[in-house]
DSSP file (Angstrom, degrees, kcal/mol; ACC not computed):
  #  RESIDUE AA STRUCTURE BP1 BP2  ACC     N-H-->O    O-->H-N    N-H-->O    O-->H-N    TCO  KAPPA ALPHA  PHI   PSI    X-CA   Y-CA   Z-CA
    1    1 A Q              0   0    0      0, 0.0    26,-2.3     0, 0.0     2,-0.4   0.000 360.0 360.0 360.0 150.4  159.7  102.8  117.4
    2    2 A V  E     -A   26   0A   0     24,-0.2     2,-0.4    95,-0.1    24,-0.2  -0.997 360.0-156.1-135.0 138.8  163.5  102.8  117.6
    3    3 A Q  E     -A   25   0A   0     22,-2.9    22,-2.6    -2,-0.4     2,-0.4  -0.922   8.8-158.7-115.5 140.5  166.0  104.4  115.2
    4    4 A L  E     -A   24   0A   0     -2,-0.4     2,-0.5   112,-0.4   114,-0.5  -0.968   6.3-172.1-121.3 132.6  169.6  103.2  115.0
    5    5 A M  E     -A   23   0A   0     18,-2.0    18,-2.4    -2,-0.4     2,-0.2  -0.961   9.3-156.2-128.0 116.9  172.5  105.3  113.6
    6    6 A E  E     -A   22   0A   0     -2,-0.5    16,-0.3    16,-0.2     3,-0.1  -0.590  22.5-113.9 -85.8 151.5  175.8  103.7  113.1
    7    7 A S        -     0   0    0     14,-2.8     2,-0.1    -2,-0.2    -1,-0.1  -0.282  48.2 -77.2 -72.5 168.1  179.0  105.7  113.0
    8    8 A A        -     0   0    0      1,-0.1    -1,-0.1   112,-0.1    13,-0.1  -0.438  45.1-145.8 -66.9 142.1  181.0  106.1  109.8
    9    9 A G        -     0   0    0     -2,-0.1     2,-0.3    -3,-0.1   113,-0.2   0.476  21.8-167.4 -78.1-134.5  183.1  103.1  108.9
   10   10 A G  E     -d  122   0B   0    111,-1.8   113,-2.7     8,-0.1     2,-0.5  -0.958  23.2 -85.3 167.2 179.8  186.4  103.5  107.2
   11   11 A S  E     +d  123   0B   0     -2,-0.3     2,-0.3   111,-0.2   113,-0.2  -0.958  44.0 165.2-114.5 130.8  189.3  102.0  105.4
   12   12 A V  E     -d  124   0B   0    111,-2.5   113,-2.5    -2,-0.5     2,-0.2  -0.917  34.9-107.7-136.9 164.4  192.2  100.5  107.2
   13   13 A Q  E >   -d  125   0B   0     -2,-0.3     3,-2.4   111,-0.2    72,-0.2  -0.585  53.5 -78.7 -86.8 156.5  195.1   98.2  106.4
   14   14 A A  T 3  S+     0   0    0    111,-2.7    72,-0.2     1,-0.3    -1,-0.1  -0.285 120.9  30.1 -52.5 136.1  195.2   94.7  107.5
   15   15 A G  T 3  S+     0   0    0     70,-3.2    69,-0.6     1,-0.3    -1,-0.3   0.222  98.2 116.9  91.3 -13.0  196.2   94.5  111.1
   16   16 A G    <   -     0   0    0     -3,-2.4    69,-2.5    69,-0.2    -1,-0.3  -0.116  56.8-123.9 -80.6-177.8  194.6   97.8  112.0
   17   17 A S        +     0   0    0     66,-0.2     2,-0.3    67,-0.2    66,-0.2  -0.889  21.9 177.6-129.4 156.2  191.9   98.7  114.2
   18   18 A L  E     - B   0  82A   0     64,-2.3    64,-3.2    -2,-0.3     2,-0.5  -0.980  16.3-146.2-155.0 147.0  188.5  100.5  114.0
   19   19 A R  E     - B   0  81A   0     -2,-0.3     2,-0.3    62,-0.2    62,-0.2  -0.972  11.4-165.1-122.5 128.3  185.8  101.2  116.3
   20   20 A L  E     - B   0  80A   0     60,-2.3    60,-2.4    -2,-0.5     2,-0.3  -0.795   5.0-166.2-103.3 147.0  182.2  101.3  115.3
   21   21 A S  E     - B   0  79A   0     -2,-0.3   -14,-2.8    58,-0.2     2,-0.4  -0.942   5.7-163.3-131.7 157.7  179.4  102.8  117.4
   22   22 A C  E     -AB   6  78A   0     56,-1.9    56,-2.2    -2,-0.3     2,-0.5  -0.947   6.3-158.5-143.1 113.8  175.6  102.6  117.1
   23   23 A V  E     -AB   5  77A   0    -18,-2.4   -18,-2.0    -2,-0.4     2,-0.4  -0.844   5.8-153.7 -98.7 129.4  173.2  105.0  118.9
   24   24 A A  E     +A    4   0A   0     52,-3.0     2,-0.3    -2,-0.5   -20,-0.2  -0.830  16.5 178.4 -99.6 134.4  169.6  104.0  119.5
   25   25 A S  E     +A    3   0A   0    -22,-2.6   -22,-2.9    -2,-0.4     2,-0.4  -0.942  41.1  41.4-132.3 156.9  167.0  106.7  119.8
   26   26 A G  E    S-A    2   0A   0     -2,-0.3     2,-1.3   -24,-0.2   -24,-0.2  -0.844 112.1  -5.4 110.8-148.2  163.3  106.6  120.4
   27   27 A D        +     0   0    0    -26,-2.3     3,-0.3    -2,-0.4    -2,-0.1  -0.674  70.0 151.3 -88.0  89.3  161.5  104.2  122.8
   28   28 A T    >   +     0   0    0     -2,-1.3     3,-1.8     1,-0.2    -1,-0.2   0.227  33.0 111.0-106.3  13.3  164.4  102.0  124.0
   29   29 A Y  T 3  S+     0   0    0      1,-0.3    -1,-0.2    70,-0.0    78,-0.1   0.873  84.8  40.5 -60.6 -38.1  162.9  101.2  127.5
   30   30 A C  T 3  S+     0   0    0     -3,-0.3    70,-2.9    70,-0.2    -1,-0.3  -0.023  78.9 150.4-104.3  30.0  162.4   97.5  126.5
   31   31 A S  E <   -E   99   0B   0     -3,-1.8    68,-0.2    68,-0.2     3,-0.1  -0.469  22.0-175.4 -63.1 124.9  165.6   97.0  124.6
   32   32 A Y  E     -     0   0B   0     66,-3.7    21,-1.6     1,-0.4     2,-0.3   0.848  59.6 -22.2 -94.3 -40.2  166.5   93.3  124.9
   33   33 A D  E     -EF  98  52B   0     65,-1.1    65,-2.0    19,-0.2     2,-0.4  -0.992  50.7-136.3-160.0 165.8  169.8   93.2  123.2
   34   34 A M  E     -EF  97  51B   0     17,-2.6    17,-2.6    -2,-0.3     2,-0.3  -0.995  28.5-178.7-131.2 139.9  172.0   95.0  120.6
   35   35 A S  E     -EF  96  50B   0     61,-3.2    61,-2.6    -2,-0.4     2,-0.4  -0.884  23.1-136.2-136.5 157.4  173.9   93.3  117.9
   36   36 A W  E     +EF  95  49B   0     13,-2.9    12,-2.3    -2,-0.3    13,-1.8  -0.972  23.1 176.1-114.8 138.9  176.2   93.7  115.1
   37   37 A Y  E     -EF  94  47B   0     57,-2.9    57,-2.8    -2,-0.4     2,-0.3  -0.841  10.3-156.0-126.8 167.6  175.9   91.9  111.8
   38   38 A R  E     -EF  93  46B   0      8,-2.7     8,-3.5    -2,-0.3    55,-0.2  -0.996  11.7-155.6-147.7 155.0  177.8   92.2  108.6
   39   39 A Q  E     -E   92   0B   0     53,-2.4    53,-2.0    -2,-0.3     6,-0.2  -0.889  16.1-154.1-133.0 100.5  177.4   91.6  104.9
   40   40 A P    >   -     0   0    0      0, 0.0     3,-2.4     0, 0.0    51,-0.2  -0.378  45.5 -74.4 -72.9 154.1  180.6   91.0  102.9
   41   41 A P  T 3  S+     0   0    0      0, 0.0     3,-0.1     0, 0.0    49,-0.0  -0.201 117.9   2.3 -49.2 125.7  180.5   91.8   99.2
   42   42 A G  T 3  S+     0   0    0      1,-0.2     2,-0.2    -3,-0.1    -3,-0.0   0.571 115.7  97.4  77.0   8.1  178.4   89.2   97.3
   43   43 A K  S <  S-     0   0    0     -3,-2.4    -1,-0.2     1,-0.1     2,-0.1  -0.753  77.0 -91.0-125.6 170.8  177.5   87.2  100.4
   44   44 A E        -     0   0    0     -2,-0.2     2,-0.2     1,-0.1    -1,-0.1  -0.376  49.8 -90.4 -77.6 159.4  174.7   86.9  102.9
   45   45 A R        -     0   0    0     -6,-0.2     2,-0.3    -2,-0.1    -6,-0.3  -0.497  49.7-166.1 -68.8 138.4  174.4   88.9  106.1
   46   46 A E  E     -F   38   0B   0     -8,-3.5    -8,-2.7    -2,-0.2     2,-0.2  -0.932  23.1-104.0-131.6 153.2  176.0   87.2  109.0
   47   47 A F  E     +F   37   0B   0     -2,-0.3   -10,-0.2   -10,-0.2     3,-0.1  -0.489  34.2 171.2 -72.8 143.6  176.0   87.6  112.8
   48   48 A V  E     -     0   0B   0    -12,-2.3    12,-2.5     1,-0.3     2,-0.3   0.726  56.8 -31.4-115.5 -56.8  179.0   89.2  114.3
   49   49 A S  E     -FG  36  59B   0    -13,-1.8   -13,-2.9    10,-0.2    -1,-0.3  -0.987  47.4-160.2-164.7 155.9  178.3   89.8  118.0
   50   50 A T  E     -FG  35  58B   0      8,-1.9     8,-1.9    -2,-0.3     2,-0.4  -0.998   3.0-164.4-145.1 152.1  175.6   90.6  120.5
   51   51 A I  E     -FG  34  57B   0    -17,-2.6   -17,-2.6    -2,-0.3     6,-0.2  -0.999  16.4-148.9-133.4 130.8  175.3   92.1  123.9
   52   52 A D  E >   -F   33   0B   0      4,-2.3     3,-2.0    -2,-0.4   -19,-0.2  -0.339  37.0 -89.3 -97.2-176.8  172.2   91.8  126.0
   53   53 A S  T 3  S+     0   0    0    -21,-1.6   -20,-0.1     1,-0.3    -1,-0.1   0.657 126.7  51.9 -65.4 -15.9  170.7   94.1  128.7
   54   54 A H  T 3  S-     0   0    0    -22,-0.2    -1,-0.3     2,-0.1     3,-0.1   0.483 120.9-105.3 -98.0  -0.2  172.7   92.4  131.4
   55   55 A G    <   +     0   0    0     -3,-2.0     2,-0.2     1,-0.3    -2,-0.1   0.443  68.3 148.2  94.3   0.2  176.0   92.7  129.5
   56   56 A S        -     0   0    0     -5,-0.0    -4,-2.3     1,-0.0    -1,-0.3  -0.514  31.0-156.2 -72.1 136.7  176.3   89.2  128.4
   57   57 A T  E     -G   51   0B   0     -6,-0.2     2,-0.3    -2,-0.2    -6,-0.2  -0.802  15.9-170.6-118.3 154.1  178.1   88.9  125.1
   58   58 A T  E     -G   50   0B   0     -8,-1.9    -8,-1.9    -2,-0.3     2,-0.4  -0.991   9.4-167.8-138.1 143.0  178.3   86.4  122.2
   59   59 A Y  E     -G   49   0B   0     -2,-0.3   -10,-0.2   -10,-0.2     2,-0.2  -0.948  26.2-111.3-130.7 151.8  180.6   86.4  119.3
   60   60 A A    >>  -     0   0    0    -12,-2.5     3,-1.9    -2,-0.4     4,-0.8  -0.584  37.9-114.3 -74.7 147.7  180.9   84.6  116.0
   61   61 A D  T 34 S+     0   0    0      1,-0.3     3,-0.5    -2,-0.2    -1,-0.1   0.803 111.5  61.8 -54.4 -35.6  183.8   82.3  115.9
   62   62 A F  T 34 S+     0   0    0      1,-0.2    -1,-0.3     3,-0.0   -14,-0.0   0.526 110.6  37.9 -77.9  -3.3  185.6   84.3  113.2
   63   63 A V  T X> S+     0   0    0     -3,-1.9     4,-2.4   -15,-0.2     3,-2.4   0.445  82.4 126.3-119.6  -4.9  185.9   87.4  115.3
   64   64 A K  T 3< S+     0   0    0     -4,-0.8     4,-0.1    -3,-0.5    -3,-0.0  -0.284  82.1  13.6 -53.2 128.4  186.6   85.8  118.8
   65   65 A G  T 34 S+     0   0    0      2,-0.4    -1,-0.3     1,-0.1     3,-0.1   0.261 126.3  60.9  88.8 -12.3  189.7   87.3  120.3
   66   66 A R  T <4 S+     0   0    0     -3,-2.4    17,-1.9     1,-0.2     2,-0.3   0.745  97.1  48.3-116.6 -40.0  189.7   90.1  117.8
   67   67 A F  E  <  -C   82   0A   0     -4,-2.4    -2,-0.4    15,-0.2     2,-0.4  -0.800  59.7-163.6-106.7 150.0  186.5   92.1  118.2
   68   68 A T  E     -C   81   0A   0     13,-2.7    13,-3.0    -2,-0.3     2,-0.4  -0.987   3.8-157.5-135.1 122.8  184.9   93.4  121.4
   69   69 A I  E     +C   80   0A   0     -2,-0.4     2,-0.3    11,-0.2    11,-0.2  -0.802  22.4 159.1 -98.9 141.0  181.3   94.5  121.9
   70   70 A S  E     -C   79   0A   0      9,-1.6     9,-3.1    -2,-0.4     2,-0.3  -0.959  20.6-146.6-149.3 168.7  180.3   96.9  124.7
   71   71 A Q  E     -C   78   0A   0     -2,-0.3     2,-0.6     7,-0.2     7,-0.2  -0.986  14.2-150.4-143.4 153.5  177.6   99.2  125.5
   72   72 A D  E >>> -C   77   0A   0      5,-3.1     5,-1.9    -2,-0.3     3,-0.8  -0.911  15.4-171.1-116.4  99.4  176.9  102.4  127.3
   73   73 A N  G >45S+     0   0    0     -2,-0.6     3,-0.9     1,-0.3    -1,-0.1   0.857  82.8  59.0 -64.3 -31.4  173.4  102.2  128.6
   74   74 A A  G 345S+     0   0    0      1,-0.2    -1,-0.3    -3,-0.1    -2,-0.0   0.832 115.5  36.6 -65.3 -29.0  173.2  105.8  129.7
   75   75 A K  G <45S-     0   0    0     -3,-0.8    -1,-0.2     2,-0.2    -2,-0.2   0.341 105.0-127.4-104.9   5.1  174.0  106.8  126.1
   76   76 A N  T <<5 +     0   0    0     -3,-0.9   -52,-3.0    -4,-0.6     2,-0.4   0.898  65.2 137.6  50.7  42.7  172.0  104.0  124.4
   77   77 A T  E   < -BC  23  72A   0     -5,-1.9    -5,-3.1   -54,-0.2     2,-0.4  -0.958  42.0-162.0-129.6 137.3  175.1  103.2  122.4
   78   78 A V  E     -BC  22  71A   0    -56,-2.2   -56,-1.9    -2,-0.4     2,-0.3  -0.907  12.6-158.3-113.3 145.9  176.8  100.0  121.5
   79   79 A Y  E     -BC  21  70A   0     -9,-3.1    -9,-1.6    -2,-0.4     2,-0.4  -0.859  12.0-161.0-120.4 152.5  180.3   99.8  120.3
   80   80 A L  E     -BC  20  69A   0    -60,-2.4   -60,-2.3    -2,-0.3     2,-0.6  -0.880   9.9-162.5-134.2 106.7  182.3   97.2  118.3
   81   81 A Q  E     -BC  19  68A   0    -13,-3.0   -13,-2.7    -2,-0.4     2,-0.5  -0.779  10.9-163.9 -86.0 123.0  186.1   97.5  118.7
   82   82 A M  E     +BC  18  67A   0    -64,-3.2   -64,-2.3    -2,-0.6     2,-0.2  -0.964  12.2 174.3-115.2 115.9  187.7   95.7  115.8
   83   83 A N        +     0   0    0    -17,-1.9   -66,-0.2    -2,-0.5   -67,-0.2  -0.681  58.6  23.8-112.3 167.3  191.3   94.8  116.1
   84   84 A S  S    S-     0   0    0    -69,-0.6    -1,-0.2    -2,-0.2   -67,-0.2   0.880  84.6-160.7  48.0  46.2  193.7   92.7  114.0
   85   85 A L        -     0   0    0    -69,-2.5   -70,-3.2    -3,-0.2   -69,-0.2  -0.253   7.8-159.6 -62.1 142.5  191.5   93.4  111.0
   86   86 A K    >   -     0   0    0    -72,-0.2     3,-2.3    -3,-0.1     4,-0.3  -0.836  32.3-108.6-119.6 157.5  191.8   91.1  108.0
   87   87 A P  G >  S+     0   0    0      0, 0.0     3,-1.5     0, 0.0    37,-0.4   0.810 117.8  62.8 -54.5 -29.3  190.7   91.7  104.4
   88   88 A E  G 3  S+     0   0    0      1,-0.3    -3,-0.0    35,-0.1    35,-0.0   0.563  87.5  71.9 -74.9  -8.8  187.9   89.2  104.8
   89   89 A D  G <  S+     0   0    0     -3,-2.3    -1,-0.3    35,-0.1     2,-0.2   0.551  70.1 120.6 -80.0  -7.9  186.4   91.6  107.5
   90   90 A T    <   +     0   0    0     -3,-1.5     2,-0.3    -4,-0.3    33,-0.2  -0.409  43.1 108.4 -58.9 124.0  185.5   93.9  104.6
   91   91 A A  E    S- H   0 122B   0     31,-2.1    31,-2.9    -2,-0.2     2,-0.5  -0.977  74.5 -79.1-177.5 167.4  181.8   94.3  104.7
   92   92 A M  E     -EH  39 121B   0    -53,-2.0   -53,-2.4    -2,-0.3     2,-0.5  -0.797  47.7-149.4 -77.0 127.1  178.8   96.5  105.4
   93   93 A Y  E     -EH  38 120B   0     27,-3.3    27,-2.0    -2,-0.5     2,-0.4  -0.899  12.5-164.9-106.9 133.2  178.3   96.4  109.1
   94   94 A Y  E     -E   37   0B   0    -57,-2.8   -57,-2.9    -2,-0.5     2,-0.4  -0.910  12.8-142.5-121.3 142.3  174.8   96.7  110.5
   95   95 A C  E     -E   36   0B   0     -2,-0.4    22,-2.4   -59,-0.2     2,-0.4  -0.778  23.3-175.5 -93.3 138.4  173.5   97.5  114.0
   96   96 A K  E     -EI  35 116B   0    -61,-2.6   -61,-3.2    -2,-0.4     2,-0.4  -0.995  10.1-168.3-139.7 138.0  170.5   95.7  115.2
   97   97 A T  E     -EI  34 115B   0     18,-2.5    18,-2.8    -2,-0.4     2,-0.5  -0.971  14.4-144.9-121.5 143.6  168.3   95.9  118.4
   98   98 A S  E     -EI  33 114B   0    -65,-2.0   -66,-3.7    -2,-0.4   -65,-1.1  -0.932  19.7-162.7-101.8 120.8  165.7   93.6  119.6
   99   99 A L  E     -EI  31 113B   0     14,-3.2    14,-2.4    -2,-0.5   -68,-0.2  -0.911   8.2-141.6-112.3 127.8  162.9   95.4  121.3
  100  100 A A  E     - I   0 112B   0    -70,-2.9     2,-0.3    -2,-0.5    12,-0.2  -0.545  26.5-106.7 -83.6 151.5  160.4   93.7  123.6
  101  101 A E  E     - I   0 108B   0     10,-1.9     7,-3.7     7,-1.1     2,-0.6  -0.611  27.3-133.1 -76.3 133.8  156.8   94.7  123.6
  102  102 A Y  E     + I   0 107B   0     -2,-0.3     2,-0.3     5,-0.2     5,-0.2  -0.797  42.3 154.1 -91.3 118.5  155.7   96.6  126.7
  103  103 A S  E >   - I   0 106B   0      3,-2.7     3,-1.9    -2,-0.6    -2,-0.0  -0.991  58.7  -2.6-149.4 132.4  152.5   95.1  128.0
  104  104 A G  T 3  S-     0   0    0     -2,-0.3     3,-0.1     1,-0.3    -1,-0.0   0.768 128.9 -53.8  60.3  25.5  150.9   94.9  131.4
  105  105 A G  T 3  S+     0   0    0      1,-0.3     2,-0.3     0, 0.0    -1,-0.3   0.486 120.1  97.5  91.8  -0.9  153.8   96.7  133.0
  106  106 A Y  E <  S-I  103   0B   0     -3,-1.9    -3,-2.7    -5,-0.0     2,-0.8  -0.857  76.3-119.5-126.2 155.3  156.3   94.2  131.7
  107  107 A C  E     -I  102   0B   0     -2,-0.3     2,-1.4    -5,-0.2    -5,-0.2  -0.856  32.7-142.1 -90.1 112.2  158.7   94.0  128.8
  108  108 A R  E >   -I  101   0B   0     -7,-3.7     3,-1.7    -2,-0.8    -7,-1.1  -0.620  20.7-177.5 -82.8  95.6  157.6   90.9  127.0
  109  109 A I  E 3  S+     0   0B   0     -2,-1.4     3,-0.2     1,-0.3    -1,-0.2   0.664  82.2  65.6 -66.4 -14.9  160.8   89.2  125.8
  110  110 A D  E 3  S+     0   0B   0      1,-0.2     2,-0.5    -9,-0.1    -1,-0.3   0.577  98.8  57.1 -81.0  -6.0  158.7   86.6  124.1
  111  111 A L  E <  S+     0   0B   0     -3,-1.7   -10,-1.9   -10,-0.1     2,-0.4  -0.772  77.0 167.7-124.9  85.1  157.4   89.4  121.7
  112  112 A L  E     -I  100   0B   0     -2,-0.5     2,-0.4   -12,-0.2   -12,-0.2  -0.806  20.6-165.4-106.6 146.1  160.5   90.8  120.1
  113  113 A T  E     -I   99   0B   0    -14,-2.4   -14,-3.2    -2,-0.4     2,-0.4  -0.989  17.1-138.0-123.8 133.0  160.7   93.2  117.2
  114  114 A D  E     -I   98   0B   0     -2,-0.4     2,-0.4   -16,-0.2   -16,-0.2  -0.731  15.2-168.4 -94.0 137.4  164.1   93.7  115.4
  115  115 A Y  E     -I   97   0B   0    -18,-2.8   -18,-2.5    -2,-0.4     2,-0.3  -0.981   8.7-157.9-125.6 140.7  165.2   97.2  114.3
  116  116 A W  E     -I   96   0B   0     -2,-0.4  -112,-0.4   -20,-0.2   -20,-0.2  -0.877  11.1-135.2-120.6 145.3  168.1   97.7  111.9
  117  117 A G        -     0   0    0    -22,-2.4  -112,-0.1    -2,-0.3     3,-0.1  -0.359  34.7-106.2 -80.5 175.5  170.5  100.5  111.2
  118  118 A E        -     0   0    0   -114,-0.5   -24,-0.1     1,-0.2  -113,-0.1   0.592  60.9-114.9 -83.6  -9.6  171.3  101.4  107.6
  119  119 A G        -     0   0    0    -24,-0.1     2,-0.3   -27,-0.1   -25,-0.2   0.074  18.2-127.5  96.1 153.4  174.8  100.0  107.7
  120  120 A T  E     - H   0  93B   0    -27,-2.0   -27,-3.3  -112,-0.1     2,-0.4  -0.999  23.2-120.6-140.6 140.4  178.3  101.4  107.5
  121  121 A L  E     - H   0  92B   0     -2,-0.3  -111,-1.8   -29,-0.2     2,-0.5  -0.654  22.0-172.1 -93.0 131.2  181.1  100.2  105.3
  122  122 A V  E     -dH  10  91B   0    -31,-2.9   -31,-2.1    -2,-0.4     2,-0.5  -0.984   6.0-169.6-118.9 129.0  184.4   98.9  106.6
  123  123 A T  E     -d   11   0B   0   -113,-2.7  -111,-2.5    -2,-0.5     2,-0.5  -0.977   3.9-169.2-119.7 127.4  187.2   98.2  104.1
  124  124 A V  E     -d   12   0B   0     -2,-0.5     2,-0.3   -37,-0.4  -111,-0.2  -0.968   8.3-160.0-117.9 118.2  190.3   96.3  104.9
  125  125 A S  E      d   13   0B   0   -113,-2.5  -111,-2.7    -2,-0.5    -2,-0.0  -0.670 360.0 360.0 -98.6 149.7  193.1   96.3  102.5
  126  126 A S              0   0    0     -2,-0.3    -1,-0.1  -113,-0.2  -113,-0.1   0.430 360.0 360.0 -89.9 360.0  196.0   93.9  102.4
């Protein structure tokens, strides 16, 4: 089992910056990747960014060049640096990790289970 705890979000004006963090606790040995998703008011949850255990990153087009994901493996923490924020970035932001099943001495990346944080609210005013 893994527990995820996001940092507090906040309210900023358009053009401002905010950094979110997410700490994973529990059995994180087979953590495959850590991601950020968001859910704007009245909309579906959407992918924002992910970073895998090797440090490879992927971003949604709407955050490329503005958001940066990073991780501190020693602290089991993933960060999302958000710059040049826009009102449309207003959303609940969720941290997710995909955990591989440990079997036969290996982390089975073909057997992944997702764990989610409870979310943190980011509000960007114009």
